[in-house]
TORNU-134086 format. One line per field, with one value per atom (N, C-alpha, C): atom name; y, x, z; residue in one letter. Coordinates in nm, 3 decimals, m for minus. Layout:
<recs>
site <- c(CA	...) .
yy <- c(Y	...) .
xx <- c(X	...) .
zz <- c(Z	...) .
code <- c(A	...) .
</recs>
This chain:
<recs>
site <- c(N	CA	C	N	CA	C	N	CA	C	N	CA	C	N	CA	C	N	CA	C	N	CA	C	N	CA	C	N	CA	C	N	CA	C	N	CA	C	N	CA	C	N	CA	C	N	CA	C	N	CA	C	N	CA	C	N	CA	C	N	CA	C	N	CA	C	N	CA	C	N	CA	C	N	CA	C	N	CA	C	N	CA	C	N	CA	C	N	CA	C	N	CA	C	N	CA	C	N	CA	C	N	CA	C	N	CA	C	N	CA	C	N	CA	C	N	CA	C	N	CA	C	N	CA	C	N	CA	C	N	CA	C	N	CA	C	N	CA	C	N	CA	C	N	CA	C	N	CA	C	N	CA	C	N	CA	C	N	CA	C	N	CA	C	N	CA	C	N	CA	C	N	CA	C	N	CA	C	N	CA	C	N	CA	C	N	CA	C	N	CA	C	N	CA	C	N	CA	C	N	CA	C	N	CA	C	N	CA	C	N	CA	C	N	CA	C	N	CA	C	N	CA	C	N	CA	C	N	CA	C	N	CA	C	N	CA	C	N	CA	C	N	CA	C	N	CA	C	N	CA	C	N	CA	C	N	CA	C	N	CA	C	N	CA	C	N	CA	C	N	CA	C	N	CA	C	N	CA	C	N	CA	C	N	CA	C	N	CA	C	N	CA	C	N	CA	C	N	CA	C	N	CA	C	N	CA	C	N	CA	C	N	CA	C	N	CA	C	N	CA	C	N	CA	C	N	CA	C	N	CA	C	N	CA	C	N	CA	C	N	CA	C	N	CA	C	N	CA	C	N	CA	C	N	CA	C	N	CA	C	N	CA	C	N	CA	C	N	CA	C	N	CA	C	N	CA	C	N	CA	C	N	CA	C	N	CA	C	N	CA	C	N	CA	C	N	CA	C	N	CA	C	N	CA	C	N	CA	C	N	CA	C	N	CA	C	N	CA	C	N	CA	C	N	CA	C	N	CA	C	N	CA	C	N	CA	C	N	CA	C	N	CA	C	N	CA	C	N	CA	C	N	CA	C) .
yy <- c(m0.117	0.000	0.124	0.226	0.350	0.448	0.496	0.596	0.731	0.824	0.959	1.049	1.090	1.175	1.320	1.385	1.526	1.613	1.736	1.830	1.850	1.815	1.828	1.973	1.998	2.130	2.147	2.244	2.265	2.361	2.404	2.491	2.636	2.719	2.862	2.935	2.881	2.948	2.936	2.846	2.827	2.756	2.812	2.752	2.696	2.733	2.681	2.683	2.597	2.587	2.547	2.579	2.545	2.413	2.324	2.199	2.234	2.228	2.268	2.157	2.034	1.922	1.790	1.700	1.565	1.478	1.400	1.305	1.166	1.149	1.020	1.044	0.935	0.942	0.824	0.827	0.720	0.588	0.486	0.354	0.328	0.433	0.415	0.345	0.262	0.196	0.274	0.318	0.395	0.319	0.348	0.292	0.405	0.371	0.471	0.560	0.689	0.793	0.821	0.759	0.798	0.936	1.024	1.157	1.148	1.220	1.224	1.347	1.463	1.589	1.697	1.809	1.928	2.032	2.096	2.198	2.327	2.439	2.569	2.663	2.736	2.842	2.968	3.072	3.199	3.196	3.088	3.083	2.982	2.871	2.766	2.669	2.582	2.470	2.342	2.250	2.129	2.007	1.902	1.774	1.690	1.646	1.573	1.423	1.345	1.200	1.125	1.002	0.918	0.857	0.864	0.803	0.654	0.604	0.464	0.408	0.275	0.207	0.159	0.167	0.121	0.174	0.161	0.205	0.333	0.433	0.560	0.536	0.569	0.546	0.674	0.789	0.914	1.034	1.129	1.259	1.357	1.420	1.502	1.651	1.690	1.831	1.841	1.937	1.957	2.031	2.017	2.095	2.244	2.324	2.470	2.513	2.421	2.453	2.473	2.565	2.593	2.502	2.436	2.345	2.396	2.372	2.414	2.299	2.333	2.233	2.147	2.015	1.923	1.877	1.938	1.899	1.769	1.676	1.549	1.577	1.532	1.558	1.436	1.318	1.196	1.078	0.969	0.846	0.735	0.658	0.547	0.421	0.317	0.190	0.114	0.082	0.010	m0.125	m0.220	m0.352	m0.346	m0.396	m0.397	m0.259	m0.241	m0.113	m0.021	0.107	0.207	0.215	0.204	0.215	0.348	0.348	0.469	0.586	0.560	0.671	0.732	0.663	0.715	0.784	0.760	0.820	0.971	1.045	1.191	1.243	1.350	1.418	1.560	1.613	1.753	1.840	1.953	2.039	2.089	2.088	2.134	2.285	2.355	2.499	2.528	2.637	2.674	2.714	2.668	2.704	2.846	2.927	3.064	3.074	3.140	3.152	3.233	3.191	3.259	3.392	3.399	3.523	3.572	3.702	3.752	3.721	3.706	3.678	3.797	3.769	3.876	3.960	4.090	4.181	4.203	4.173	4.188	4.311	4.413	4.532	4.501	4.566	4.547	4.664	4.631	4.734	4.813	4.944	5.027	4.990	4.983	4.951	5.080	5.071	5.189	5.210	5.335	5.366	5.288	5.235	5.161	5.254	5.199	5.278	5.317	5.237	5.262	5.291	5.387	5.419	5.310	5.274	5.177	5.248	5.178	5.236	5.226	5.342	5.347	5.481	5.487	5.613	5.706	5.837	5.934	5.912	5.877	5.860	5.742	5.639	5.523	5.560	5.637	5.680	5.767	5.859	5.944	5.859	5.763	5.675	5.598	5.550	5.475	5.565	5.690	5.783	5.810	5.825	5.853	5.736	5.618	5.498	5.459	5.518	5.481	5.567) .
xx <- c(0.084	0.000	0.089	0.050	0.126	0.073	0.164	0.131	0.176	0.084	0.114	0.140	0.266	0.304	0.277	0.193	0.157	0.231	0.258	0.323	0.230	0.276	0.190	0.175	0.070	0.048	0.151	0.239	0.346	0.308	0.183	0.133	0.167	0.125	0.154	0.105	0.003	m0.054	0.030	0.127	0.212	0.131	0.126	0.048	0.136	0.264	0.356	0.496	0.581	0.720	0.807	0.935	1.030	1.099	1.108	1.181	1.330	1.404	1.545	1.630	1.613	1.694	1.621	1.635	1.580	1.686	1.646	1.735	1.722	1.628	1.606	1.603	1.614	1.601	1.514	1.469	1.385	1.461	1.394	1.455	1.504	1.520	1.563	1.455	1.498	1.405	1.413	1.297	1.292	1.216	1.252	1.181	1.101	1.012	0.936	1.035	1.013	1.093	1.228	1.258	1.376	1.350	1.452	1.431	1.406	1.303	1.270	1.327	1.306	1.351	1.354	1.417	1.418	1.331	1.248	1.157	1.185	1.179	1.207	1.091	1.050	0.951	1.010	0.931	0.985	1.020	0.989	1.018	1.127	1.136	1.229	1.259	1.358	1.388	1.361	1.285	1.243	1.280	1.328	1.353	1.227	1.168	1.041	1.067	1.018	1.040	0.932	0.964	0.868	0.768	0.639	0.539	0.520	0.575	0.559	0.693	0.699	0.817	0.786	0.884	0.863	0.970	0.945	1.039	0.990	1.079	1.044	1.028	0.909	0.879	0.888	0.859	0.861	0.879	0.961	0.973	0.902	0.797	0.711	0.741	0.833	0.869	1.021	1.074	1.219	1.270	1.401	1.463	1.449	1.432	1.417	1.286	1.193	1.059	0.967	0.874	0.780	0.658	0.620	0.505	0.401	0.276	0.166	0.128	0.075	0.028	m0.078	m0.064	m0.159	m0.117	m0.013	0.035	0.115	0.094	0.168	0.312	0.408	0.549	0.622	0.586	0.650	0.557	0.591	0.512	0.602	0.549	0.621	0.537	0.600	0.528	0.543	0.428	0.426	0.361	0.397	0.332	0.202	0.095	m0.035	m0.099	m0.197	m0.269	m0.202	m0.219	m0.164	m0.257	m0.202	m0.287	m0.361	m0.481	m0.566	m0.498	m0.418	m0.353	m0.239	m0.192	m0.085	m0.140	m0.267	m0.327	m0.335	m0.300	m0.303	m0.427	m0.480	m0.592	m0.549	m0.596	m0.568	m0.638	m0.579	m0.645	m0.779	m0.877	m1.010	m1.019	m1.083	m1.097	m1.185	m1.151	m1.229	m1.369	m1.465	m1.604	m1.628	m1.688	m1.718	m1.867	m1.902	m2.044	m2.116	m2.238	m2.314	m2.370	m2.404	m2.456	m2.362	m2.347	m2.257	m2.312	m2.221	m2.261	m2.336	m2.429	m2.509	m2.419	m2.438	m2.361	m2.438	m2.372	m2.436	m2.375	m2.457	m2.401	m2.355	m2.248	m2.195	m2.244	m2.300	m2.351	m2.234	m2.254	m2.151	m2.137	m2.014	m1.989	m1.978	m2.018	m2.005	m1.858	m1.824	m1.686	m1.642	m1.522	m1.474	m1.452	m1.465	m1.449	m1.303	m1.214	m1.072	m1.011	m0.922	m0.857	m0.758	m0.760	m0.663	m0.532	m0.422	m0.291	m0.265	m0.251	m0.225	m0.162	m0.092	m0.031	m0.143	m0.119	m0.225	m0.291	m0.215	m0.276	m0.373	m0.344	m0.433	m0.559	m0.544	m0.663	m0.753	m0.694	m0.773	m0.847	m0.778	m0.842	m0.958	m0.939	m1.044	m1.164	m1.139	m1.250	m1.331	m1.262	m1.331	m1.416	m1.378	m1.449	m1.564	m1.570	m1.675	m1.798) .
zz <- c(0.000	0.000	0.000	m0.073	m0.080	0.026	0.110	0.212	0.158	0.150	0.100	0.221	0.236	0.348	0.314	0.395	0.373	0.474	0.434	0.525	0.644	0.764	0.881	0.924	1.001	1.060	1.170	1.154	1.249	1.361	1.361	1.467	1.445	1.538	1.538	1.413	1.349	1.232	1.106	1.105	0.989	0.880	0.760	0.651	0.541	0.540	0.439	0.495	0.440	0.483	0.364	0.374	0.268	0.302	0.204	0.221	0.207	0.318	0.316	0.256	0.304	0.256	0.279	0.183	0.197	0.265	0.364	0.429	0.369	0.275	0.208	0.057	m0.016	m0.162	m0.205	m0.329	m0.381	m0.370	m0.315	m0.298	m0.157	m0.076	0.063	0.143	0.238	0.331	0.462	0.510	0.634	0.741	0.866	0.980	1.044	1.132	1.206	1.281	1.275	1.341	1.274	1.160	1.085	1.025	1.021	0.963	0.812	0.766	0.623	0.555	0.617	0.558	0.664	0.628	0.713	0.648	0.729	0.680	0.757	0.686	0.748	0.720	0.825	0.806	0.866	0.877	0.926	1.074	1.144	1.287	1.325	1.251	1.293	1.180	1.203	1.114	1.192	1.131	1.200	1.116	1.183	1.117	1.134	1.024	1.029	1.019	1.118	1.117	1.040	1.004	0.932	1.030	0.999	1.086	1.057	0.944	0.905	0.858	0.851	0.798	0.657	0.568	0.432	0.338	0.207	0.105	0.039	0.028	m0.035	m0.185	m0.237	m0.378	m0.462	m0.402	m0.480	m0.388	m0.434	m0.369	m0.460	m0.411	m0.496	m0.490	m0.402	m0.387	m0.389	m0.461	m0.470	m0.346	m0.321	m0.213	m0.245	m0.142	m0.150	m0.214	m0.227	m0.278	m0.157	m0.170	m0.062	m0.078	0.033	0.032	0.132	0.102	0.189	0.282	0.398	0.494	0.426	0.436	0.374	0.235	0.178	0.045	0.057	m0.038	m0.038	m0.078	0.007	m0.017	m0.070	m0.019	m0.065	m0.046	m0.115	m0.106	m0.054	0.042	0.102	0.084	0.032	0.018	0.150	0.211	0.338	0.317	0.402	0.395	0.471	0.411	0.478	0.476	0.564	0.572	0.672	0.653	0.744	0.865	0.988	1.106	1.108	1.164	1.166	1.234	1.339	1.410	1.328	1.224	1.138	1.014	0.983	0.864	0.884	0.780	0.788	0.720	0.775	0.713	0.683	0.575	0.542	0.644	0.682	0.779	0.725	0.813	0.774	0.795	0.703	0.721	0.843	0.909	1.026	0.985	1.063	1.036	1.084	0.998	1.035	1.065	1.173	1.204	1.096	1.067	0.962	1.011	1.137	1.193	1.301	1.316	1.419	1.558	1.651	1.789	1.846	1.932	1.993	2.084	2.080	2.162	2.291	2.401	2.531	2.597	2.629	2.692	2.835	2.874	3.007	3.094	3.208	3.298	3.356	3.371	3.432	3.578	3.621	3.761	3.840	3.964	4.049	4.080	4.116	4.147	4.270	4.267	4.382	4.500	4.618	4.740	4.758	4.706	4.722	4.585	4.579	4.453	4.417	4.290	4.241	4.215	4.236	4.210	4.061	3.998	3.854	3.822	3.711	3.670	3.622	3.626	3.593	3.458	3.356	3.224	3.222	3.298	3.305	3.382	3.491	3.568	3.481	3.402	3.313	3.211	3.152	3.053	3.116	3.236	3.305	3.335	3.378	3.406	3.280	3.166	3.040	2.996	3.029	2.986	3.080	3.197	3.292	3.273) .
code <- c(X	X	X	X	X	X	X	X	X	X	X	X	X	X	X	X	X	X	X	X	X	X	X	X	X	X	X	X	X	X	X	X	X	X	X	X	X	X	X	X	X	X	X	X	X	X	X	X	X	X	X	X	X	X	X	X	X	X	X	X	X	X	X	X	X	X	X	X	X	X	X	X	X	X	X	X	X	X	X	X	X	X	X	X	X	X	X	X	X	X	X	X	X	X	X	X	X	X	X	X	X	X	X	X	X	X	X	X	X	X	X	X	X	X	X	X	X	X	X	X	X	X	X	X	X	X	X	X	X	X	X	X	X	X	X	X	X	X	X	X	X	X	X	X	X	X	X	X	X	X	X	X	X	X	X	X	X	X	X	X	X	X	X	X	X	X	X	X	X	X	X	X	X	X	X	X	X	X	X	X	X	X	X	X	X	X	X	X	X	X	X	X	X	X	X	X	X	X	X	X	X	X	X	X	X	X	X	X	X	X	X	X	X	X	X	X	X	X	X	X	X	X	X	X	X	X	X	X	X	X	X	X	X	X	X	X	X	X	X	X	X	X	X	X	X	X	X	X	X	X	X	X	X	X	X	X	X	X	X	X	X	X	X	X	X	X	X	X	X	X	X	X	X	X	X	X	X	X	X	X	X	X	X	X	X	X	X	X	X	X	X	X	X	X	X	X	X	X	X	X	X	X	X	X	X	X	X	X	X	X	X	X	X	X	X	X	X	X	X	X	X	X	X	X	X	X	X	X	X	X	X	X	X	X	X	X	X	X	X	X	X	X	X	X	X	X	X	X	X	X	X	X	X	X	X	X	X	X	X	X	X	X	X	X	X	X	X	X	X	X	X	X	X	X	X	X	X	X	X	X	X	X	X	X	X	X	X	X	X	X) .
</recs>
């Protein structure tokens, strides 16, 4: 069975990353957690490990090419079926509400009995907002 490895979501709102270097080539046999490639974004460089064991059949992105999250980067031939916990899904777009949330007015609070410690500009701003 062919396992299609997709660029995982690296977090922090990253939507694309550059493939810096491949650590494997077509025909290589990889084990689980063997390094596949290095990916770089505007925040860091990360070495991405293999989630499955098998033989690398195709590299679909060149070095120094920018790939988007969810894009297939390489194919690995594995024996049998890929376990469900190793199967990758493309990130789902965030659902946007169709109607805006109701605005609930906030009741004005009475002045506190004790003055809060704050610099004068902050106290002035607070007075204007009350």
